[in-house]
Every structure is written in C-alpha cells, then in structure tokens.
N, C-alpha and C positions, 0 to 999 in steps of 0.2 A: 504494500500500500504506500502511496505517496504521503508526504507530510508537508505541512505548511503552516503559516501563521493564522491563528484563529482570531476571531473578533473579541473585543474586550467585554462584550455583553455578559452579564451575570456575575461580574466580579464583586458586586455589592452584597447586601444581605441575601442569603439564599445558599444553595448547595456549594457553588463555587466560592462564595465568601467564607463559608464554614471551613472548606478545605484550605483556603488561603490563611485563615487565622490559625488553624492547627499547624500548618507548615511553618508559619512565622514563629510560633511559640516553640516548636521543636528546634528551630534554628538557634534560638537563644536560651534553650532550657538549661544547658550546663552553666551558662553565664548567670542565669537567674538563680540557680541553686546556691551560688555564693552569697546571695543576699536574702533569698526567701527559701526557707527549708522545705516548705510544702511543694515547691516547684519540682522537686524530685519525683513527685507522684503524678506528674502530668502525663507521662507515657502510659501508666496504669489506667488513669482516668479515661484517656482516649481509647485505649484498647477495650475497656469495659463498655464504653458508649457504642463503639462499632459492633462489638459482640452482641450487645442488647438489640441493636438495629437488626442484625442478622437473624436473631432468634424471633424477634417480633415479626419480621418479614415471613419467616417460615410458618409461624403460627397463624398469621392472618391469611396467607395465601394457600396454606395447607399443601405446600410443595417445596421440594428441595432438589437441587441439581445433583446428579450422581457424583460428580467430582467433589462437591461440598459434603455430601453424605459420607464419602470415604474418609475425608479429613476428620469429620466429626466422630466417626467410628474409631479411628486411630487415637484421637484424643481420649475418648471414653475408655478404650482398652488400656492405654498407658496410665491414665489416672486411676483406673480400677486396680492395676497392678501395684501402684505405689500405695494407695489407700489400704489395700489388703495387707501390705507389709506393715503399715501403721497399726492396723487392728490386730494382726497376729503377734507382732513382737513388742508393741507398746513401748518403743524406745523414746519417741518424742511425745511428751504428755501435754504439750501446749497445742490446743486446737487452732489458735491464731497462727502459730508458726507453720502448721501443716497447711492451712488455707492460703497463707501468703506464698508458700513454696509452690503450691499447685498453680496459683496465678502466674508466678514467675516462669514456670515451665511452659505454660500454654498461651501466654498473652499475645505472642507473635502470631499464633494460629488464629486466635479470635479476631485480631486486627485484620488479618488477611481476608478472612471470611466476610467480615463486616464492611470493609472498604469496597470489596467487589460487589456486594449487594447494594451498597449505597450508590455506587457509580452506575450500576445497571438500571436502577430505578429512576435516578435523577438526571441522567444524561449530562453529566457535569462538563463544563467547559474547562478542561484541565489547563490549557494555555493561560487563560485569565486567572485561574486559581493560583498558579505558580509565578505569575508575573511580578507581583510585589515582593514575595519572599526571595526570589532570585535577585532582584535589584538590591535588597537589603543584604543578601549574602555576599554580593560583590564588595560592598562597603566594608562589611565585617572582615572579609578575606584580606583586603588591603591593610586594615589595622593589624590583623594577626601577622601578616607578612612583615610589616614594618617593625614590629616589636621582635619578631623572630630574627631578623637581621641584626637588630641592636643587641639582642641576647648573645650573639656570637662574639661581639667585640666589647660589650659593656656588661658588667655584673649588675643586672636589674633585679636579681632574685627570682627570675622567671624560669627556674630549672629545678629538677628534682635530684639530679646526680650528674656526674661527669662520665662520659664514655669516649674512649679513644682520645682522651685529653681535652674533649670539647664539652661544653655545657649542653645538656639536653634542653628541649624547649617545652615548658609547661604553661606559658602565658600566666594568667592569674588563677589557674585551676588547681595548682599544687601538684598535679600529676600530668605527665606528658601524654599519657594514653587518651586523655580527654581532648587534647589538641588534635590527635589523630582522628578521633570519632567526629569531631566538629568539621574537620576538613573533608572527611569522607562524605558527610551530608552535603556540604557545599559543592563538592565535585559532582555528586549525583544531580543536584539542581542545575548545574551548568550544562551537564550532558543532556538533560531533558529539555532545556531551553534550546540547545542546538538541534535536537531532534524535531521540536515543534516549530522552529523558525529557521528556515534555510539561510536566512541572512546572518545568523549568528554562528560564530566559530569559537569564540571565547578562548582563543589560543593563549593570550596573555594571562587570563585568570586561571586557566588550567595549568599553565607553567608555574604560576605562584603557588597553586595548591600542591603540585608535585614537589616544589622546593621545600614547602613546609613539612611534608612527609619526611624528607631527607633531614631537615633541621631537628626533628624529634629524636633522631638517632637511636631508636629502639628497633629490635629485630622485626617486629610486626610492621612498623611503619616503613622500614627499608624494603621489606619484601613487597608490601603493597605499592610502594613507589616503583619498584622494578616491574611489577605486574601492570601497573598503569601505563608505563612507557611501552611495554610490549603490546598491550591491547590497542593503544593509540596508533602505534606504528602499523599493526596488522589490520585493524578494522577501519580506521579512518584514513590513513595514508595509502596503504596498499590494497584496502578493501578485500581482504582475504575472507574466504568462507570456511576453510578448514584451519583449526588452531592446534592440531594434535602435536606437530613437531615443536612449535613454540611453547606449548604447554609443558612438554617434557623438558625443554631448556629452562623454563621458568621454575619448574619443580627442583631441578638441580641447583639453580641459583638460590632458591629459597633455602635449600639444605645447607649451602655454603654460608649464607647469612645467619641462619639459625643455629649452626653448630657451636659458635662461641657461647650462646646462651644455654645450650645443652651442657656444655662444659661447666658453665657458671652454676647452674641450678641443680645439676645432677652429679657431675664428677667432682669439681672443686668444692661445690656446696656441701657434698657429703663429707669430704675430707675436713672442711672447716667446722662442720657441725657434728663431727664424729658419727656419720651415718644418719643424720637427722635433717636433711634438706627437705623443706616443706612439700615441694611438688613431687619428689620421689616418695615421701611418706604417704601422700594422697594416692599416688598410683598403687603402691604396695598395699595400702589400707583398703582401697577400693576393690582390688583383686581378692584380698583376704575375705572381705565381707561378702563379695559375690559368691565365693566358694562356700562359705559357712552358712549362707542363707539360701543356697541354690534350691530350686529355680526361682525363688522369690527374692524381693529386695527388702531393705530395712525400712523403707517408707519415706515419705516426704519429710523434709526438715531434720534429717538425721545425720547426713554426711555431705560435706562439701558445699552446701548451699549457704546463703546469707543468714537464713533463719536458724540453721544448725549452729551458726556461730553466735548469733545474738541470744538464742535460747540454747545455751551450750549443751551439745549432745553428749549423752553418757558414753557413746562409742569413743569419743576422744580420750576419755580417761582409760578405757580399756586398751586403746591403741597407743597410749603414752603421749598423745599430742599435747596434753596439759603441761608437759615438762619442756616443751620446745618453744623458744622465743618466737613470738608472733603467732602462736597457736594456743596460748593459754586463755583461761576464762576472762582475764583482765586485759589481754593484748591479743586481739583477734585479727591482726593485720593480714596474715596469710591464710586465713581459714575459709575463704571463698575464692581462692585463686586457682580454681580448677573447674573442669566441666565433665569430660567423659568419665573419669573415675567416679564422680558424683552420680552420673546417670546409671552406670551398671551396678553401683553399690545400693542406691536407693530403689531402683526399679526392678532389679533382678533380670533374669533372662527374658521373660515375656515382655516386660515393660521396656527394656532396652531395645529389643527388636522392633517393637511398635513405634517407639520414639524415633528411631533411625528412619523408618519408613515415613513417618510424619514430617520430619525435618527435610529429608532429601526430596520427598514428594512435593513439598511447597517450593523448595529451591528450584527443582527441575521445571515445575509449572511456570514459575516466574520467568525463567530463562527461555523456555520454549515459546511462550507467548511473545516475549520481546523479539526473539529471532524471527517469528512469523510475520512481524510488522515489516520486515525487509529494511528497517532503518538501522544503520550502523551505530548511531549514537545510543539508541534504545538498547541494542544488543550489548554495547560497551557497558552501559550503566548496570544492566542486569547481570552480566557475567562478572563484572567487578564486585558487585554485591555478593554473589554466590561465593567467589573466591575469598572475599573478606570474611564471610561467616565461617567458612571451613578452616581458614588459617587462624582466625581469632579464637575459635572454640577449642583449639589444641592447647592454648596457654591460659585461658580464662573462662569464666562462666558467661561468655558473650551472648548466647541466645536468650539469656534473661536480662541482658543489659539494655538500658534505654536507647543506646545507639542502634541495636538490632530493630527495635520498634520503629524508630525514626526512618531508617532506611527501608524497612519492609513497607511502611506506609507509602513512601515515594515510588518504589518500583512496582507496587501493586497497581498504581495508576496507569502504568504504561499502555496496556491494551485498550483502555478506555479513552486515553488521549488520542489514539489513532482512530478508533471507531467513531468518536464524537466528531473529529475533524472531517472524516469521510462523509458523515451525515450532513455537515454544513457545506459540502461541495467544494472544500478547499483542496 
C-alpha cells in the first residue's frame, strides 16, 4: 500500500486527540516521574483503559476475532499456571503483590488488544494523532543531545558510572537505561512520521538519536545503535527484502559487544563476590526452582519480579539472597534485574511455554502487519521494536517495563495508519 500525508482533521477532542494526548504523556513520562511519583503509573492506567475498551467491545458486540481469542486464551493459560502455583505453594501471602505481578506480566497484551479494537472502531487519523507528539519529541531530542555532548566534556553529574574511561549518559534520570528507553520512543515516532509523510526523512534527528544511543555507552544501547544502523542501511538505503545475512552479522556483533558485560556480571562478578553475582544467582535460582516445583511454578510475586522484592519473598532466604549486597530485604537494588529466570521459576513448564507463545505471537503479529504495508519505515520501526524487546528481556524485566508499553502502543498503530490513509484516498 502507498503512504502519504493525511489531513489534520480530528486532531482535537475525539479519538485522534485521545491518542495524541496518550502519546505526549508517554513521551514525557520518565521526565514527569522525577517530579510526580504517580506519573509512574501512567502506563498501567493506559493499559487498563484499553483492556477495558476491548472487553466492553467484546461484551457489547458478542464477538471476538480469532487472533484476539488466541491471545486471550494464552493469557488465561499463563495466568492460571502462575495462580495455581500461588495456591499450591502459598509462598507469597500478599494478594496485592500477586495482583500487581499479574498486571505487570500481561499489561502489554491488554494494551495490544485494546488499541487494535479502539482503532478498528474509531477509524483514527493516526497522522494527526502523532503530529504534535512528534514535533515535541524533536525539541526534546535536541535538548537530550545537547546535554549528552556536554556530558562528554563537562562533569554535569548526568552519568551513573564510567565505562571505557568515559562518563555514561543518564541526563537527569539517574540511570542511563532511561535515556535509552526515551530515545527509542523518539526514534519510533520519527520513523512513523517518515512512513506517513513522504516529504519527511528526519535524517538529522535520526542521526542525533543514534549518537545518543552511543553516548549511553551501555551494552544494550550499543547493540541497538548497531542494529539501527544496519536496519537503516538495509531497509531505507538499499531497500532490501531479505535480512537473514545481516541479521547473522548483527547477532555476532551483539555477542562481541555483550561479552564484556558477561565477563563483568558472570565471570569477574562471581570472583569479586565469591560466587554471588546477582544475575548468575537468579539464573541458578530460577533453574533450581523450576526443577523443584516441576511442572508447576512458584507463582506470581515470588521470584525475580518487583513485587517479590518489595514484598520480600521467602524463597530469597532459602536461596541465600538475603546475604548478598543489593539483594537483601533493606537493599533490593538487584532483585528485579532479570526476566526469563523469573518466568520459568514463577510459571513453571506450562506457564513458561504459554508465555513464550504469547510474547512471540504478539511480536510476530506486529512485524508481519508492518511488513505487509510495503513501507520500509513501518517495517524498520516494527523490526527495531521486536529486536529491542528480545535483547532487553535477556538482561532485565523489560516486558513489564513502561518502555515496553510505550513502544507497543506506537507500533500497534501501524496497520491502522495505513488503512485509514487508504480510506481517505491519499
């Protein structure tokens, strides 16, 4: 399908205005969290609203698409596996912790279902909805870039550590990972603007975004910067259809970049902490719990999640985590710095298998629909999103992170941006 600039009609109060507001708040959410504590719940609130919209649509119309039904079934199977573990082993006695953990595991799926239903019903003008947020994102990007350059030459306190003798870049967030997440959101907005408006190329802004990923100087950001460069070269400049060879090259490059962190967190970390590196402990602990509770899991809020840290899990005492710096009841810094060990420990065999199908199913759906548009920028945005999720989930609990929700929200709009444009005859 062709793409082109849409009219600005509908950007006010209404469906397009609602999406514009949500996108704008997502853009500045991490910034607002520095001043307003409750801003950290914005992604949960948006996910809940869209899930409610989806459920209401299904109830009122007494119909559900087969693809949505499959997603719902996978969510129910996965949730049932975890809740059965909670009931059988009674490790987590806080119902609030269990509920919060359930929401964290599935909010991206609820958002995906809800946004799709909302766009189908309301025929949203996506170009108008994203116009203001994209403009604001460009101003925001220039500010981030300017301070990033200054951070390299002047000690502004905008870093969280030194790497390779250079200050990492954390802006005012306190951690550089948030800079990466913010830049990824801006990159996606820029790519979608390019897809919807052939007059836009945003080369300068994309270059600044790429430079910011480099300035963060963390393994994840460097890997994503390399992926971004490969995707731009392949999809935008050379207009390639097959990415298999370059995907293999990118995988090798990612391994080279990530190996020093493997040494730090697993090899050298073990030596420094006498066999007690947090990520290795989580991996070993997750495998141990998976075996001991096979084929069931320990249940939600019991291992590796944020709620397992705040409502300190009794499993941590059993595994000796309470004696490791950053993993104690009073210092929980490293207690939610994992994902897959959390999944197979908490959900067991059945829950892990269904969760993998759920996550990969949604990722593949998003990418396949973007590819079907025939637009290289949409394909770029979707593929970059998929790779980011897979890379980020290896080292952190990313699928439960607000960045996952923000980006899922944007890329879910892709097929509706095209279909709406076609209906308008552009």
